[in-house]
N, C-alpha and C positions, 0 to 999 in steps of 0.2 A: 651472476657470474659463473662460468664453467672453470673447473680447476682441476688439475691432475696432481696426485701426491705420489712420489716414488719412495719406495721402503714402507708402505702403508701398514705393512704386517709386523714392522719393527716397533719397538717401544715407542721412541719419539713419534714416529710416523702416525701411530694409532692415537697417540695424544693430540698431534696437531690436526688431524682430521675431525676429531670429535669438535676441536674449538672452531674449525673453518665450517663444519656441519651447522652450527650453531649461529653462524653469521648471517644476518639478514640479507646480505647481498649474493649469497651463494646459491645457485641453483642446482648444481650437481657436481659430484666429486668423482674422478676417474680414480680408482686406486690401483697403484703399479706395484708389484712384488714379485719375487721368485717364489716365495711362500705364500700359501692360502692365508687369508686373515682369519682369526679366530671368529667362532660362530658369534659370540658376545660383541665383537666389533661389527659384524655385518648387521647384526639385529639394532646397533645403536645408531648405524648409518644408512636410513633408508634412501637417502639421495646419493647413495655411493654405487657406482658399476666397477667390479673387479676384473681386471685383466693380469694373468700371469705374464710377466716381462723380466727377461734377463737383462741387466743394463749393457751387455756385451753384444746383445745379437737382436734385441727388439727394434721395431721399425717405429722408432720415437717420433719421426716427423709426420708418419700418418696417424699415430695415436694421438699427438698434440694439435693436429689440425682444428683450427676454429675454438681454442681454448682461451682463456683471458689470463691465466697464470699457471705456472710449474712451480711446485714447492718440491725441491729435490732434497730429500732426506734418506736415500738409499745410501749405506756405508758401512762396510765390515768394521765394527768397533772392536770386537773382541775375536781373535781368531781362533781357530778349531783344529785339533790334531790333524794332520795329514795336508793341510794348507802350507804353501810356500810363500815366501814374502813376494815373489814375483807375481803369484796369484793374487794375493791381497791388494797390491800396488795396481794391478791391471783393472781389478773390479772398481778400486776406489777411485783411481785417477783417469784412466781410460774410459771407464763406465761413466764417469761425471762428465767427462769431455763430450761425450756422445749424447748426454741428456742437454747440456747446454746448446750444442750446436744444432742439434734437431729443434729445439724449442726455438731458437732464434731464425731457422730456416722456416719453421712452419708459421712464423709470425706472430708468436706468443708475445705479448707487450711486457710480460713481468716473470721474473725468475726469482724464487726466495731459496736461498741454500743455507744449509746449516754447516757451518764450519766448526770452530773451536778455539777456545784459548791456547789449545796446543799448538796452534798454527804460528803463535809467537815464539814458540820455543821455550823451554826452560834453561836459563842462563844466568850465571852468578852475577851479571853486571844488568840485568833487567831492571828497570826502574819499577818502583812499585807505589801506586798502581800503574798499570798499563794502559794506556788509551789507544783508540782505534788508529790513531796517526803513527804509533810505533812501528817500525819495521818489523815484518815477518821473518824470523829467523828459526825456521823448524829444526828440530833435532833430527839429523839424518840417521841416527842409529835406534830411533824410536818410531816405529811404522805409522804409529797414529798422528803424530806430529809431522812427520815427513808427508804423510798422505794429505793431511788438511792443507798444509803449507802448498803442496803442488798444486792442488785443485783450486786454491785462490789464484795462482798464475794462471790457470786455466780460464777461469772466470775473468781475469784481467785481458786476456787474448780475446775472448769472445765479446766483450764489452767493447774493446777498442775496434773491432769490426762492426759492431751493431751499436753505435751511440745512443740511438733512441731507445734501447732495451732498458728497462727498470731492472736492475740486478741487485737485490738486497741480501747481504750475507750477515748471519747471526754468529757470533763467537762465543756460545755458551760455556760457562765452568762444568764441572762434574755437578750433576743433579740427582737427588734421590726421589724415589717414589714407592708407592706401595708394594709393587712386585718387580722392582728394579733389578737388573742383573749386570751389576757393572763392578769394577775393582773396588771402589769404594763402599758399595753396597755390601760386599763380601767383608769387607774390613770391619764394618761398623755392627754387622749383625751379632757378633761375638761380644760377650762379657768382658773379655780380657781382649784387649787390642794391642796388637804389635806396632811399634813406632821407632823410628830412629830418632837419637837426640839433636843431629843436625839438620833435621828437616825443616823445609822453609813453609811459611804461611801458605794456606790455600784457600780458594773460594768454594763453597757449596751453595746449592739452590735446590728448591722444591720442583719437582716435575711440572706442575700445573702452572708455575708462574712462568717457566721457560716457554711453555706452550702457549700461554697468553701473548708473549712477544711476538710469535710467528703469526697468530692471528691478526695484530696490529698492523703487519706489514702489507696486508691487503689494501688498507686505505692510504698507505704511504706512497708519495708522488713522485719519489726521485731515487736513484741509485745510492746506496749507502752501506756502511757496516756499523754494527752494533755488538758490543761487549754485553753479555748477561751473567749476571752473578747477584746473590743476595748479600745484604750487609753483614759485616762481621768476620772476615777472613781469620782464620787461625790454623796452627799446626794440628796434624791428625791427632798428636797427644792431647793437646788442650781440648780440642773438641770432645775426644772421648772422656777426658776427666769431667769436663763440665756437663756430659750426659750422664754422669754417675757409673762410668764404666772404669775398670782397672786398665793400666797400661803397663806392657812389657816392654822395655827397650832391646832393640836388636843390635848387634855391631853390623856396621855397613862392610867391614872388612871381610866378614863371614858371609853376610847375605848375598853380596854381590857376586862373588865367584860360584856360590852355591846354585844361585839362580841362573847364572850362564850354563853351568854343568848341565843343570835340570833341563835346560832348553836343547843343549847339543844331545843329550841321551833320550830325547823326545818324551821327557817325561811331563813336561807342560807344553801347551800349544806355543807354535813358533812366535817370537816376539813378546811373549809373556814376560821375559824376564826383565824387558824395558820398564814395565809398570811398577817393578819392585822398588826401584831407586829413582823414579822420576821426582819424588818429595825432597830429595835431597841436591838436586841439580841446580836449582835457582828459584826465585819467586815467580810463580804465576798467578799474580793477584791484579784483577781488572778494574778499571774506573768504569762504571755504568751510567754515568751521568747523562751521556749523549743519549742513550735508551730512554731514559727517563723523561728528558726535556724535549727532545724529538718525537718520540713515539708516545709519550705520556704513559709508559710502562711503570707500572707500580706493584713490584712482588709483595705478596701478603706475609711471606715468611722470611725472617732473618737466617743466616746460614745455621745458627745453633737451633733455631727453631725447626729447620727442615730435619736435622739430623734427629732432634728429640721426637719428633713426629713420626719418622722412619722408625726409629727403635722402639717407640710404643706400639706401632702398628704390627712390627714383628714379633714382638713379645706376646701381644694379644692373637 
């Protein structure tokens, strides 16, 4: 099989590409990203050919011609100073639309997309756990949730026009790994962890476990959606305490306006303030039995084990 991976230079893209590279049916990987992959990734993937590609301008229909699958993993997860929300949404939503539509037009039979549990939206009335059948209600004021939900609507539209297309969506929870650079990674690097008393339980997972699920999708024969999370959701405070860390509780009444002010003053990247309070909005715990039963996905680590492994590696 000949496969393309968008966002291959990103954290998840590189992990998934490594898993696919080891798959016995994969003959070649077309790596696509706006940034060059790290030298160690190139060395690890001799079957990969890299092309620099912007999701908003690349001729994807030409690039995807003759491929057996497209893994779409390109997405702005964390914003940077100087970005606008309009820019972020354009890259994430319209860029994904171009990838999906181009793959369908090129006759690619399979698309695998990395969505997120955030597409469900963090709401007080969320059931816990959420199954894949639950309605997607992304939070409009949280760009990451909004973007993931919008791209799933785009996927619905493309699939409706191309019913023979296999389109598989993964909705992973926050995951940790040796060199991860995400919000929870920053939080749990510290010996003293800040948390809110009214925070909701959340899922965690280990990065390799998440990537394993994406590789399993290569042999799955129909369109579907899969939640991905390790066992054992807890609040941030409980995760930290069970990892032997100290917890300092912050007041939401102070943190929320301060985070908003920091955003307005440009002290933090645009949209960053939404990540501060997401744990207090409502539960985002998912049921992963479908991935386990239908895909045979077996994560090696529980949520707490993922955090403990991350913390141990960071200290060393």
